[in-house]
C-alpha positions as CSV (number, residue, x, y, z in Angstrom):
1,M,15.3,73.8,9.6
2,A,12.2,72.3,11.1
3,S,11.9,72.9,14.9
4,P,11.6,69.9,17.2
5,L,8.1,68.8,18.1
6,K,6.8,69.9,21.4
7,T,5.1,67.8,24.1
8,P,3.0,68.9,27.1
9,F,6.3,68.7,29.1
10,G,8.5,70.5,26.6
11,F,10.6,69.3,23.6
12,N,10.7,65.6,22.6
13,P,13.8,63.8,23.9
14,I,16.3,62.2,21.5
15,P,14.8,59.1,19.8
16,A,15.8,55.8,21.4
17,A,17.3,54.6,18.2
18,A,19.8,57.5,18.1
19,A,21.0,56.8,21.7
20,P,23.8,54.3,22.1
21,A,22.7,50.8,23.2
22,P,23.5,50.0,26.8
23,Q,26.1,47.3,27.2
24,E,25.7,44.5,29.7
25,P,28.3,45.0,32.4
26,A,30.8,42.2,32.9
27,P,30.1,40.2,36.0
28,T,32.5,40.4,38.9
29,G,34.2,37.4,40.5
30,F,36.7,34.9,39.0
31,I,34.2,32.1,38.2
32,A,31.5,34.5,36.9
33,N,34.0,36.5,34.8
34,T,35.5,33.3,33.3
35,T,32.1,32.0,32.4
36,Y,31.2,35.3,30.8
37,T,34.4,35.3,28.8
38,V,33.8,31.7,27.6
39,K,30.2,32.6,26.5
40,Q,31.3,35.7,24.7
41,A,34.1,33.7,22.8
42,Y,31.6,30.9,22.0
43,A,29.1,33.4,20.6
44,R,31.8,35.1,18.4
45,A,32.9,31.7,17.1
46,Q,29.3,30.7,16.3
47,K,28.7,33.9,14.5
48,F,32.0,33.4,12.5
49,R,30.8,29.8,11.5
50,D,27.4,31.1,10.5
51,D,28.9,33.8,8.3
52,L,31.0,31.1,6.5
53,K,27.7,29.3,5.5
54,L,29.4,25.9,5.5
55,P,27.4,23.0,4.1
56,N,26.8,19.6,5.8
57,P,29.5,17.3,4.6
58,G,27.6,14.0,5.0
59,S,28.8,11.1,7.1
60,Y,32.3,9.7,7.2
61,E,31.4,6.4,5.7
62,T,29.7,7.9,2.7
63,V,32.5,10.2,1.5
64,N,33.0,7.9,-1.5
65,R,29.3,7.2,-2.1
66,E,29.1,8.8,-5.5
67,V,32.2,6.8,-6.7
68,K,30.7,3.5,-5.4
69,H,27.5,4.2,-7.3
70,T,29.4,4.0,-10.6
71,F,31.1,0.7,-9.6
72,L,29.6,-2.7,-10.1
73,N,30.4,-4.4,-6.7
74,N,26.7,-4.8,-5.9
75,H,25.4,-5.2,-9.4
76,V,27.4,-8.1,-11.0
77,F,25.9,-11.5,-10.8
78,D,26.0,-14.9,-12.7
79,G,23.5,-17.5,-13.5
80,G,19.8,-16.6,-13.6
81,R,18.1,-14.1,-11.4
82,C,14.5,-12.7,-10.9
83,D,13.3,-10.0,-8.6
84,I,9.5,-9.4,-8.2
85,T,8.4,-6.4,-6.1
86,K,4.8,-5.9,-5.1
87,V,3.8,-2.5,-3.8
88,L,1.0,-3.3,-1.3
89,T,0.5,0.2,0.0
90,P,2.3,3.6,-0.6
91,N,4.5,2.8,2.5
92,F,4.8,-1.0,2.3
93,Q,6.2,-3.4,-0.3
94,A,7.3,-7.1,-0.5
95,T,10.0,-8.6,-2.7
96,H,10.6,-12.1,-3.9
97,S,14.1,-12.9,-5.2
98,F,15.1,-16.1,-7.0
99,A,18.7,-17.1,-8.1
100,M,20.0,-20.2,-9.7
101,G,22.8,-21.4,-12.0
102,S,25.5,-19.5,-10.2
103,A,29.0,-21.0,-10.2
104,T,29.8,-19.7,-6.7
105,A,26.5,-20.0,-4.8
106,P,23.7,-22.6,-4.6
107,P,20.1,-21.8,-5.8
108,S,18.3,-19.6,-3.3
109,Y,15.1,-17.8,-2.6
110,N,14.9,-14.6,-0.6
111,F,11.7,-12.9,0.7
112,G,12.0,-9.3,1.9
113,T,9.6,-6.6,3.1
114,A,10.1,-2.9,3.6
115,F,8.1,-0.2,5.4
116,I,8.8,3.5,4.8
117,G,7.2,6.0,7.1
118,Q,7.6,9.6,7.8
119,Q,10.1,9.0,10.6
120,S,10.9,5.3,10.4
121,F,12.2,2.7,8.0
122,L,11.9,-1.0,8.6
123,S,13.0,-3.9,6.4
124,G,13.4,-7.6,6.8
125,N,14.8,-10.5,4.7
126,V,14.8,-14.3,5.1
127,D,16.4,-16.8,2.7
128,T,16.2,-20.6,2.1
129,D,19.2,-21.2,4.4
130,G,17.2,-19.7,7.4
131,N,19.3,-16.5,7.6
132,V,17.3,-13.6,8.8
133,Q,18.3,-9.9,8.4
134,T,16.5,-6.9,9.7
135,R,17.0,-3.2,9.8
136,V,15.3,-0.4,11.7
137,N,15.9,3.3,11.3
138,Y,14.1,6.0,13.4
139,A,14.4,9.7,12.9
140,W,14.0,11.6,16.2
141,S,14.3,14.8,14.2
142,G,15.5,15.9,10.8
143,N,19.1,15.5,11.7
144,N,19.2,12.8,14.5
145,V,18.7,9.2,13.4
146,S,19.0,5.9,15.4
147,K,19.7,2.7,13.4
148,V,19.6,-1.0,14.4
149,Q,20.8,-3.8,12.1
150,A,20.7,-7.5,13.0
151,Q,21.5,-10.8,11.3
152,F,20.6,-14.2,12.7
153,S,22.3,-17.3,11.2
154,S,22.5,-21.0,12.0
155,Q,26.2,-20.9,11.1
156,P,28.5,-20.1,14.1
157,G,30.0,-16.6,14.0
158,H,27.6,-15.3,11.3
159,S,25.1,-13.6,13.6
160,M,25.5,-9.9,14.1
161,L,24.0,-7.0,15.9
162,Q,24.8,-3.3,15.1
163,L,23.6,-0.3,17.0
164,E,24.2,3.1,15.4
165,Q,23.5,6.8,16.1
166,D,23.9,9.4,13.4
167,Y,23.7,13.2,14.0
168,N,23.9,15.8,11.2
169,G,24.8,19.2,12.4
170,K,24.7,22.4,10.3
171,D,28.3,21.9,9.1
172,F,29.4,18.6,10.6
173,N,28.4,14.9,11.1
174,I,28.9,12.7,14.2
175,N,28.4,8.9,13.9
176,V,28.9,6.3,16.6
177,K,28.2,2.6,16.3
178,G,28.7,-0.7,18.1
179,V,29.0,-4.1,16.5
180,N,28.1,-7.1,18.6
181,P,28.5,-5.1,21.8
182,S,28.6,-7.0,25.1
183,P,28.1,-4.9,28.2
184,V,29.0,-7.9,30.4
185,E,32.4,-8.6,29.0
186,A,32.9,-5.2,27.4
187,T,33.7,-6.9,24.1
188,G,32.8,-5.9,20.5
189,I,33.7,-3.4,17.9
190,Y,33.1,0.3,18.6
191,I,33.4,3.0,15.9
192,G,33.2,6.7,16.2
193,S,33.6,9.3,13.4
194,Y,33.5,13.0,12.9
195,L,33.4,15.0,9.6
196,Q,33.6,18.8,9.6
197,S,33.4,21.3,6.8
198,V,36.2,23.8,7.0
199,T,35.4,25.7,3.8
200,P,32.4,25.5,1.4
201,Q,34.4,22.9,-0.6
202,L,36.7,21.2,1.8
203,A,35.8,18.8,4.7
204,L,38.1,17.0,7.0
205,G,37.4,14.1,9.3
206,L,38.7,11.2,11.4
207,E,37.4,7.8,12.6
208,A,38.4,5.6,15.5
209,V,37.8,1.9,15.5
210,Y,38.2,0.1,18.9
211,Q,38.1,-3.7,18.7
212,R,37.9,-6.0,21.7
213,P,37.1,-9.5,20.5
214,T,38.0,-11.1,23.8
215,P,38.5,-9.6,27.3
216,G,42.3,-10.0,27.0
217,Q,42.7,-8.6,23.5
218,E,42.1,-5.1,22.2
219,E,43.2,-2.8,19.4
220,T,42.5,0.8,18.3
221,T,42.9,2.1,14.7
222,W,42.6,5.7,13.5
223,S,41.7,6.8,10.0
224,Y,41.7,10.3,8.5
225,V,39.9,11.6,5.4
226,A,39.8,14.8,3.3
227,K,37.0,15.6,0.9
228,Y,36.9,18.3,-1.7
229,S,33.7,19.0,-3.6
230,G,33.6,21.1,-6.8
231,K,30.8,22.1,-9.0
232,D,30.6,18.7,-10.8
233,Y,33.3,16.6,-9.2
234,I,34.4,15.2,-5.8
235,A,37.9,14.2,-4.8
236,T,38.7,12.3,-1.6
237,A,41.8,10.9,0.1
238,Q,41.7,8.5,3.1
239,W,44.5,7.1,5.2
240,Q,43.8,4.1,7.4
241,G,46.0,3.4,10.4
242,F,46.7,-0.2,9.5
243,G,48.6,0.9,6.4
244,A,46.1,1.6,3.6
245,L,45.8,4.7,1.4
246,Q,42.7,5.3,-0.7
247,A,42.1,8.1,-3.2
248,A,39.0,8.5,-5.2
249,Y,37.7,11.0,-7.8
250,Y,34.1,11.3,-9.0
251,L,33.0,13.3,-12.1
252,R,29.5,14.1,-13.2
253,Y,30.1,14.6,-16.9
254,S,26.4,15.3,-17.6
255,D,23.0,14.5,-16.3
256,K,23.2,11.1,-17.9
257,V,26.9,10.2,-17.5
258,D,28.9,9.7,-14.3
259,F,32.5,8.5,-13.9
260,G,34.4,7.3,-10.9
261,T,38.0,6.3,-10.2
262,E,39.6,4.8,-7.1
263,L,43.2,4.0,-6.1
264,Q,43.9,1.7,-3.2
265,I,47.5,1.2,-1.8
266,L,48.2,-1.3,0.9
267,T,51.6,-1.1,2.8
268,A,50.8,-3.1,5.9
269,G,53.2,-5.9,6.9
270,G,55.8,-4.8,4.3
271,R,53.4,-5.3,1.4
272,R,53.3,-2.9,-1.6
273,D,50.0,-3.7,-3.3
274,A,48.0,-1.3,-5.3
275,V,44.8,-1.5,-7.3
276,A,43.3,1.2,-9.5
277,T,39.6,1.0,-10.6
278,V,37.7,3.0,-13.2
279,G,33.9,2.8,-13.5
280,G,31.2,4.6,-15.5
281,K,27.4,4.8,-15.5
282,F,25.5,5.8,-18.6
283,E,21.8,6.6,-18.5
284,F,19.9,6.3,-21.8
285,R,16.2,6.8,-22.5
286,R,15.2,3.2,-21.7
287,S,18.3,1.6,-20.4
288,T,21.2,2.0,-17.9
289,F,24.7,0.7,-18.6
290,R,27.5,0.3,-16.1
291,G,31.1,-0.6,-16.9
292,Q,34.2,-1.1,-14.8
293,I,37.8,-2.1,-15.3
294,D,40.7,-2.4,-12.8
295,T,44.5,-3.0,-12.9
296,T,44.1,-6.7,-11.9
297,G,42.7,-7.4,-15.4
298,K,39.0,-7.6,-14.3
299,V,36.4,-6.2,-16.7
300,S,32.7,-6.0,-15.7
301,A,29.6,-4.7,-17.3
302,V,25.9,-4.7,-16.5
303,L,23.1,-3.6,-18.8
304,E,19.5,-2.8,-17.5
305,E,17.0,-2.5,-20.3
306,K,13.5,-1.2,-19.4
307,I,11.1,-3.2,-21.6
308,V,7.9,-1.5,-20.3
309,P,7.2,0.5,-17.2
310,G,7.8,-1.8,-14.2
311,I,9.7,-4.6,-16.1
312,S,13.4,-4.6,-16.7
313,F,15.8,-7.1,-18.3
314,L,19.3,-7.5,-17.0
315,V,22.5,-8.7,-18.6
316,S,25.7,-9.1,-16.5
317,G,29.2,-10.2,-17.5
318,E,32.6,-10.2,-15.9
319,M,36.0,-11.4,-17.2
320,D,39.0,-11.8,-14.9
321,H,42.0,-11.9,-17.2
322,G,44.4,-12.3,-14.3
323,K,42.8,-15.5,-13.1
324,G,41.5,-16.7,-16.4
325,Q,37.9,-16.8,-15.2
326,S,34.6,-15.4,-16.4
327,R,31.0,-15.4,-15.5
328,F,27.7,-14.4,-17.1
329,G,24.2,-13.8,-15.9
330,V,20.7,-12.8,-17.1
331,G,17.8,-11.6,-15.0
332,M,14.5,-9.9,-14.8
333,M,13.0,-7.3,-12.4
334,W,9.3,-6.8,-12.1
335,E,7.4,-4.2,-10.1
336,V,3.7,-4.9,-9.8
């Protein structure tokens, strides 16, 4: 066996790595000892959370985002429509939107602009009725975003101001917002939500809505949600305090095919209403088709055909068998 190395003062001591690491002595005193215990418990809890490697679940209001993308709520139109988008710079664009021939809305023109920066997003729209809408997002960091939305209208009760703060933690999301807040009378609508991942697939959350339209009237409603994410599917269930249950399921069948289903049950005021909706999105080489059907007898479809790069032709149709109504629309989208 090799003999220990010698130094001018004798044999080498035991290497530091082999000696046990000294431990920090616990502080004395009730307050100091309590603080030390809380810090140690918090450190152990943080280490346990880090070992779980939980993902960020997204915000509470976007738990059904994938399902909504397969539906046609924001895509169906009737009459004629034309959208022209001009990209002025890599960060700035302007849009002209024309609509006419609709059975439910008068002819209109909308002018919109959008600026997309590294930390900010700004957009504004104005239409022929004088309604002005604006939105500003500013990212203080990669996970902390402030949002402001405003709408100004000549019609009483249609103007709106919304202030919002969104924070994305490592495995949770916190969102607070105020709609038409009035510091003087303490009126408005205030919403706070929290969504937490508890396993790599499961997230649980809650939302509180406090409404105070007048100084003498107020109401608070609580909602709860559960979200389970698989490899190519997402299932959610949400209960709203006023008596509504919503369940949704999203399936990514392939890179080109998505399906979404949603069931809404309303039990408020002794009612027993339920609506089930099924939607699908199909991506082809030069076109996108969306279809939707629900239990009220409404069938909708939208086809977007890409004629050449930057020019698309739209066909929209909807039949409501329950009401005996139908509507049809065609449109163009140009990007220059």
